[in-house]
N, C-alpha and C positions, 0 to 999 in steps of 0.2 A: 183697678181692683186688686186687692192684695190681702192675704190671709195671715201675714206675720204681724205680731204686735210691734209697734215702733219702740225699740229698746235703745237704739244708738243715741238718740237725743237725751234719753233719761240717763244713760251711762255717762255721757259727757257732762251733763249738769251735775251728776254726783261727783265727778272728778273735780269740778270747780269748787264744790262745797267742801270736799276733803282738803283741797289745797288751801282754802281760805278760812275755814271754820276755826275760831279761837277755842271752842269748847274741846277740840280734839288736840290741843297743843300738847306736845311731848317735849320734855326737857332733853337737850342734846346729850348723846351718849356715844361711846365707841362701839361700833358694830362688831360683835364677836362671831356671828354666823348669819347667813341669809338662807331662808327656806322659801320654796315656791310651792304653793298648793293650788290644786284645781286644773292642772294641765292634763290634756287628753292626747292631742296630736302635736302641739307645738313643742319644740325641743327646749329644755331648760336653758341651754346656752343662749337661745334667742332672747330670753328674758334677762339673763345676767348681763348680756352684752349691751342691753338698753338702759340698765340702771346706772345712774350717775354716781354710784358709790360702790365700794368694795369692802370686804372684811378688813377691819383695822381702821377704816375711815370713821370720821365723826358724823353721826346722823343729826340733821337739823330739819326744821319744818320746811325750809326752802328746798332742800334736797328731796324730801318726801314728795312735795308738790311736783317737782321736776320729774321724779320717777314715775308718778302717775300719768303726767302728760306724755312722757316718752313711750310708756306702754300703750296708751290709747292711740298714739300716732302710728303704731304698727298696723292698726286696722284688724288685728287678730282677736281682740277681746271686746266684749260688750259690757263687762264690769271689772273694775280693778279697785282693790283696797289694800291698805297697809296696816299691819298690826305689830305691836311689840310685845315680846314675852321676855322680860328681863332685858338683856343686851342682845337678844336675837330679833332680827327683823323678818317678819313673815309677810310674804307677798301673796295675796289671794287674788286669783283671776278666774273669770268665767269666759271661756272661749266662745267666739262667734260660731254658729253652725257653718259647716262647709257644704259646698254644692256637691251633691252625690251624682246627679245626672241632670242633663239639660235636654228637654224634649220639645218637639214642635208638633202641634196639632193643626191640621188644615193647610199644610204647606204644599203648594203646587208650583208657584212661579219660580222659586229658587231651589237650588240644590241645598240639602241640609248642611253640607260642609261650608258653603259660602256664608251662611248666616252664623254658623258656629264660629268661624274665624272672625266675623265682624263683632260678635259678642265678646270674644276673647280680648279684642283690642280695647273694649271699654271696661274690662275687669271681670266679666262673668264667664267662668269656665269650670269644668269639673275639677274638684280638689281645691278650689280657691275659697277664701272666706266669703260668706254671704252677707250682703249689705243691701238694705232696702233702697238706699239712694242709688246704688249701682243698678239695681233691678229697674228702677224708674228710668235711668239713663239707657238701659238696654232696650226698654220699650220704645224710646224715642229713636234709637239707632235702627231698630227694625222698621219703624214707620218711614224713616229716611231712606232705607233700602228700597222699600216699596214705592215711595214717591219717585225714586230714580227710574222705576219701571212704569211710571205713569199710573200707578194704582193709588190714587189719592184717597179712595174710600176705605183703604185697608184699616182694620182695627186689630189691636193686640191686647190681650188680657193675660196677665201674669199670675200664676198660682204657685205658692211655695208650700209644699207638703212636707211636714217634719217626718224624718225616718230615724232609724236606730243610730246610736253613737253620735248624737248631736249633729245630724246632717239634714239637709233639705233637698227635696226633689223639685227642680224648677220646670214648670210646664208653661210654654207660651202658646196660647190658643189664638190662632190667627184666622180672621175672616177677611179674605183677600178682596172680594168684590171684583168688579170689572175695571178694565183700564179706562182712563180718561181720554176719549178720542176727540180729535179736533172737528168741530162742526163747521166753523167758518173762519176764513182768514180775509180780513178786510184791510185795504190800504187806501188812505186818503192823502191828498196833497200832491199826488203825482200828476204832471201835465205833459211831460215829454214822452214818457213811456206808459204803455197800457198796464193795467193791473195784472193781466195774465202774464205779461213779460216779466214783471217784477216777481210774481209768485213763482215763476220758473227758477228764480235764483234760490228759492228755499228748498231745503231737504224735507222739511215738514210739509204735509199737505192734508187734504180732507179725505184721503183714501183712494185707493186704486186697486187694480187686479193683483198687484204684487205686495200690497200692504200687509198681508198675513205674514210675509217673510221679513220685509224691511222695517215694519212697524213705524212707517213714516207718518201715520195718522195718530200716533200716540204723543200727547203733549209732554214736552220736557223743557224746563227752563234753560238748561244748558244748550240743548239743540236750538231753541229759539234765539238765544244770544249769538250762536254761531251763524244762524240765518240772517240776523240783523247785520252782522259784520260782513256777510256775503253781499247783502243789499248795499251797504255802504261802499264796499269795494267796487260794485257794479257802477255806481254813480261816479265815484272818484276816478275811475279809469276811463270815463267818457267826458271829462272836462268840468264836471260839477264840483269845483273846488270847495264851495261853501255849503255843500249838502249836509243836512243834519236830520236826525230822527228826533222829533219833538216829544213824542210820548208813545208808550206801548201799554195797552190795556189788555188784560187777560181776565175773562170772566168765566165762572164755572157754574154749571147747572146745579140745582139743589141736590140732585142725587149723585153729584160728583163724577158723572160719567161722560159729560160733554163739555168742551171748552170752546170759547169764542175768542179770537185774537184780532185786535184792531191796532194797526200801526199808522201813526200820523207823522208825515214827513214834510220837509221843505226842501225843494230841489235847489233853489238858488239859480244864479246865472251860470252859463257855460263859458269857460275861459279858454283862450288859446295861448299857447306858449310863444312869447315874443323872442326870448333869448335865454341862453344859459351862461352863467358867469361863474368862474371859479375864484374863490378867495381863500386866504389862509395859507398854511404851510403845506406845500405839495412836494417837499424834498427836492425842489428845483427840477421836478419832472412833470411840469404842467402839460407839456405836449403829449406825454405818454398817458396821462390821466384823461386828457380830452378824447383820446381814441376809445376810451371805455364808456363814454357818455351814450346812453341809450335814448335820451330825450331828444325829440325832433322839434326844432323851432317851426312855427306855422301850423303845428298839429294841436288838437285839443289836449289839455292837461290830462296826464295819465298817471295815476298814483302807482301803478304797477311798474312802469318804466322808471319812475323816480326811485322806487325801492330797489329795482334791479341795478340802477346806476350807483346808488349808495352802497349796495352790497359789493358791486364790482370794485368800488374805490377801497372799501375796507379790506377786501381780499387782496388787492394789489399792495396796500400798505403792509399787510401781513407777510408778503414775500420778503420784506426788508426787516422783519422782526418787530414791527409795531402791532402788537396784539390788541391794544386798547384804542386804536384809532377811532375818532368820532367824526362823523359827517353830519352836519346840520344843514337841512334844506330850508332856505328862507325865501318864501314867495313874496315878491313885490308886485302888488296888484294895481293895475290901471283900470279903474272902473269906467273911464270915459269910453274906452273901446273894448272892454272885456278881455284884456290881455294880462298875462302874468309873466314876469321875468323871474327865473329861478336862480337863486344864488346858492352855490354849494360851498359851504364853509367847512374847511378841513382842519382838523387838529390831530396830528399823529400821536400826541401825548408823550409816550416814552417807549423806548425800545426795550424788549424783554427777552429773556432766555428761559428755556424750559428746565426747571429744577428736577422734576420727577415725573415719570409716566406710570400711571396706575391702570391695571386691567380689572374689569369687573364683569360679572355675569357668566364667566366661563367655569361652569361646574364640572365639565368633562374635559374640555380642551386645555392642554397645559399652557402655562404662561409663555414658555419659550416658543411654542408654535405660533403664538400671536406676535410676540416681540420680534421675531425674525422677519416679519413682513413690514415692520415699521421703518419708515425712512426719516422720520423725525427722531432725533436722539436726545437723551438726557444731557444736561450741561451744555446744550448747544443753543444758538440763537433760534428764537421762535420763527418758523417758516410755514406760512399758510399753505403754500403749494405742496410741501412735503407732508403736511398733516392730511391734506385732502388725498394725496396719493396713498398714504398709509391706510386711510379709511377705505379707499377703493380696493386696495390689494386685499384687505381683510374680507371685503364683501365678495371679491372674486374667488375666494377660497371655496365657497359653497358650503361652509360649515355653519353659517349664521343667517338667520332671517332678518336681523337688524344689526346695524353697527352705528353707534353714536359716539361723538367726540365732544367733550365739554372742557372748557378752559376755566381753571379756578385760580383765584388770586392766592398768593402766599402771604399769610398775615405777617406784618412787620417788614416786608420786603417789597419795594415798589417796582423792581425790575425783574421779578421772577414770577413764573406761573407754573402750575401743575396741569398736566393733561390726564383726563380720565377717558379711556376707551371702554365703552360699555357694549357688550355683545349679547345677543339673544340666540342661544344655540338651537339648531334644528336637529331632529333625529337624523344621524348620518348612517345608521344601519338600515339599509333599504331592502325590503322584500319586494322584488319586482314581479309583477303579475301582468299578463296581457291577454286580451281577448278581442276577437272580431266577429261581427255578425253579418252574414251576407244575406242577399235576397232569398237564397235557398235555405236559410236558417242553419248555416254551417257555423260551427264554433271552433275556434283554435285557441289553445291555452299555452302559456309559457311561464317559467318560474326561474328566479335567480335571487341570490343573496350577496350583498356587497356592504362593505364598511369603508366609507370615505375618510373617516378619522379614527382609525383603529386605536383603541385604548387612549384616545386623546392625544396621540403622538403626531397627528397630521399625516400619517402614512395611509395609503390606500391599500385595501386588502379585499379581494373579491373571490368568491366561489360561485360560479354561475352554472346552473344545471337547467338546461332547457329540455323539457320532455314533451314538446309538442309533436304532432303527427309528422311534421315536415322537417324539423331541425332537432336533432338530439346532440346537445353540446355539454361538454364539461370543460370549464376554463378556470384555471387558477392563476391569478395575477396579483402582483404587489408592486407598489411604487413608493419609493422614499423620495419626497420632493426636495429634501436637503441632504443628499448623499455626501456632498461636501459643504463646507461652511459658506462657499460662494454661491450656493443655490443650485448646483448641478443635480438634477434628479436622475435616479436609476430605477428601471422597471424590469421585472422578470415576468414572462408569460409562459404557461404550459397549457396546451389545449388539445382537445380531441373532439372533432365535429363530424356528425353524420347528417348529410343533407339529402332530402328527397324532393321530388317535384311538388310544387304547391297545388297544382291543379292536375286533374287527370288521374291516371293509375298511380297510386301511392307506391306500389312495388315495381314501378317501371325501371328504376335504376336508383343507385345511391352514390354519394361522394363521401368518402371517409378521409378526413385530413387530420394528421397528428403532427404536432410540432412544438417548438419552444424557441424562445429568443430573449435577447436582452437589448435594451435601448437606453440612451442617455439624452437628457434634455439640458441644453446649455443656455442660460439666460444671456442675451446679448445687450439688451436695454431693459428698462423697467417694464416694457410692454412686449418685447420680442424674445422668442425662444427658438433655438435651433435644435432639432432632434436628429439623432443618428443611431442606427442599431442594426442588428443582424439576426436572422432566424434560420432554423433548419425545419423544413417541411417535407412530409411524405403524404402524397395523395393517392388514394386507391379508388378506381372507378368500379363500382359493384354492378355486375350484370343482373338484370331483372327480367320482368315479363315483357318490357317494351322499351329497350334501350334505344334512344334516338340514333338515327343514322350518323349524325354529326359526331357523337361520342364513339360510335363504332369505327369511324374513319380515324379518329384520334388514337384509339387503342391500337389499331393496325400499324400506326406509325411509331408510337412511343410506348406501347405496352399498357397493361392494366394499372401498374404502379409507377409513379414518377417521384423523383426526389429533387429538391432544389435548395440552394443556399441564398435566399434573397437578402439584399442589403437595402435598408430604407433610410431615407433622409427626408427631413421636413422642416417647415418653418411655421410659426404661429405668432400672431399679434392679437392680444386681447385688450381692447380699450373700452370694454363695456363697464358700466357703473356697477353691475352685479352679475354674478354667474347664475343666480337663481331666478331673479325677476328683473332682467335688464329693462331700462326705460330710455337709455341713451348710450351712444357709443358704437364702435365698430369691432367686429371680430373677423379675422382673416386667417386662413389656413391653407398651406400648400404641402402636399405629401408626394413623394416619389418612391417607387419600389422597383428594383431591378434584380434579375438573376442572370449572371454571366457565366455560371458554371452549373453542372448538374444535368439532369435530363431535359429540363425546359429552360428556354432563354426568352426573356420578355422584359418590357418596361411598362410600368403602370403608374399613372399620375392622377391626382385628385386635387381640385382647388375649390375652396369655399369662401364666400364673402357674405357676412351678415351686417346689417346696420339697423339701429334702433333710433328713431327720430321722435322726440317728444313734441306732440302737437299742442298740448296743454298740460296742466299738472295731472290730469286724469287720463288723457288719451295718448296712445303711443302708436306710431306707424312703424312696422318692421318688415324688412324684406330679406330674402335669402337667395343666393345664387350658388348652385352646387354643380360642378362640371367634372366629368371623368373621361379619361382617355387611356387606351392600352394598345400596345403594338408588340408583335413577335419580333425576335431578333435572330440574326444568323440564318435567315431563310426559313425559320420555324414559325408556325402559326401561334397566335396568342392563345394561351391555355383557356379552354372553355370554363374551367372552374374558377378562373379569376375574373369572370365577367361582372359587369355592374348590373344591378337590378333596380327597376323603378316601378312604383305603384304601391299604394297603401300608406299607412302612417309613416311619417318621416320623409315622404317624398311627394307623391301626388295622391291626395286623399280622394275618397269616393270611388276609387278603383281598387280591385282586389290586389293583395300583396304580390309584388314582383311580376305583374302581368303585362306591364307596358314595355314591351320589347320583342325581339325576334322570337319566333316559336319554331319548333322542329318541323321540318317538312313531312317527316314520316309519322311522328306520334302526336304532333300538336302541342307538346309540352314546351313550356316557356324556358328559354335558355339564357336570357339576358344578353348583354352585348358589351363590347370593349369601349363603347362610347356612351356617354349619358349627358343629358341636359335636364336640370331641375331648377325651377324658379318658384319661389313662394312669396306671398305677401300677406300680412296680417294687420288688421286694425284692432288694437287691444284696449280694453277698458276695464276698470275694476268692477267686480260683481256687486250689484246693488245690495247694500246692507252688510257687506263683508267686514266693515269696521276696520280694525287694525291689521287684519290678515291681508297684506298686500299681495300674497301669492295666489289668491283666489281671483281669477280674472276671466272675463268673456272675450271672445275674439271672433271676428269675421275673416275668412281667408279666401284667397285665390291661389290655386296651384296650377303649374304648367310643367310638363316634362315627358320624357320618353328615353328609352335606351335604344341604341342603334347597333346593327351588326357590323362585322369587320369590313364587309364589302359595301355597306351602305354609306351614303353621304348624310351628314346631319341636315335634315330637311325640316325647317321650322314649320312647314305646313303640316307635318306629320305629328307635331306635338299635341298631346291630349291636355285638356284643361278642365278644372272643376272650381266651383265656388261653394261656400257653406259657412256654417257657424260652429262654434265649439266652446268648451270650457276647459281651463287649465287650473291646476291647484297643486301646490307642494304639500301633499298629504303626509301623515306620519309614515306611510308605507312607500313614499317616493313620489316623484313627479307624476301627476295624473292628467291625462288629456282625453276629453271626449270630443268627437267631431261628427257632424252630420253634413254630408256634402251632396251636391248634384253635379253630374258631369255636364259641361256646356260645350265641350268639343270631344267627340267620341266617334268610334266606328262600331258597326253592328256586331263585330266579333269581340268587343271589349267586355271584360268581366267587371260588373258594377258591385260596389259594396258601400252603401250610403252611410250606414251607422258603424262607427269604429271607436274603440277606446283602448288605451294602453297606459300602464303605469311604468314609468321609467323611459319615456321617449320625449323628444322635442323635435321640431322641424329643423 
């Protein structure tokens, strides 16, 4: 439906008549002046620039016809004609109306900005010339957008309403209708596997309790194609080398609200691998390549292990600069006994070096921040290991949710390539909020602001202000990760902390610590960093309504205020594939702090080990070991305010914060201890329907741990344990984790807190 008269075709026909009609023939003459009439919004310079003649040129019929064609090709005019007044050429134009506004009526499924952007890509936008052909194209684009959301019955009606100053108001009236839902999925031809087993390979289904969120029961051709590929992979990874999908029929109900899918397949015979043979040019390193073979003779043919082997081969070739190595897998089938011999034909092609490295997607982060992490350099031989290391180093920065590397050929050069590192930045300015809900409906809140990538420089800057009932903290810290060109980092910290007991009388006592320090991080290898630093600390024990007897004894020996000059040393190795969403790799950390002068003398050590094991492409198993130990020196006790605390988020979930440890004999307040043991395990899976947001994940957890007093032995029988489920997400406000846990090993005096959440924490 359309209210505009079709003028564009008439105008074009008129142009052809003007260009060819002999009745309008004009004798050639020298143009003394050119005038343009009829312009409203188009600049005269646009017309003059399109004319194939200038003042002083000779006018001919061919040039006149060319002028009309050139002006029509601009798409700005619906009528153009030429007149001559003596030696003056007059160009008469009638401008096309421009679009004043674009409105949508009946829009529910999409945000208006999404459709506005889609229409702009086809040429319809405010301020642009109006064209009926483009309006028709816009209708089709809107329908395509709705089909992508399974709304096959959506109807679009376009209305163009003339307004003042030769403009039109475009209104797209949309009747969305309901989504096309899948009624049935039928599979025929399967003999080895049941239909239900095959349907489990599909993301599409006929509906379930979570379909309102995942929309898995909405038909989409793109999703169906992906499911058919998953079905093909399922068979090819189980020996069915000749599996094929014969046909796929999709039928729609008359009201376009229900879909029936029918897949017809042929399984073929199951083949077993008899042998693997290498042929071609392996750079005289055949034995090295044989160690990379993942295919096992005597096992059913598995397309996944074949693909893994091919990738391992190409990756190994890339270590020697062969960026375009080709691996052809040639199956030699023996139908007599249903076996297949796989021949891996290698062609390294040619060695290449990297001409240029380009950075894309970094709107905030400076190029130098990214380039200093790269280990593949320009004008150097292509090295696949260094490229992968560069990608992993960028991922571990924590500034990006995605890091992708593409290799591009250099036109006209057979031995050069360009690398393009494309990053997707995440918000690095974090507003940290936290809360916990106990069975007594008690709520605790905290607050903090940090910027991991200040002004795109890669520097860390944080101002943390914790105003909870238990901890009042003001911390100013900054880190320059490249204080020197060799990657030595430098950090400054200033802090003022007031700590009160988590449970019991809030005014029982307080610990006020003020200090500052500086530390350096020295990279030893690509994965290892050694830290060294020094601090000055002053700690004041504040008397209250119920100061524990342990603190009274400490005050009697060392006074209410103590000062120390602790020196810290540490080592860390980060081999994870990502700092934000790790799926594989190991993280190790060892820290030691000692004070040999001042009012207190002690040594305090902490060790942590994390490992992420990919079970499949979707599922990850992670575990964490966190151990702490402290000891007084020179005959002095270990300072109470240096104790470790266990319990709550970040240690053993389902128990209240800092409650798994020794308590005061006099007040019952929790004091922590100089020794701690914490063990965590998580089974991690993507959240259903999360799409491309890989940071939104579900997890099941098991936690074990406890803090022990100075005179206590670490007794594993005393460890508390819990199990539960949770959700984690790198939200715009920072890392978010929800957990709901149940204690499975506890004592009657333990404080339980089943539901917990926090932004800005990880186990």
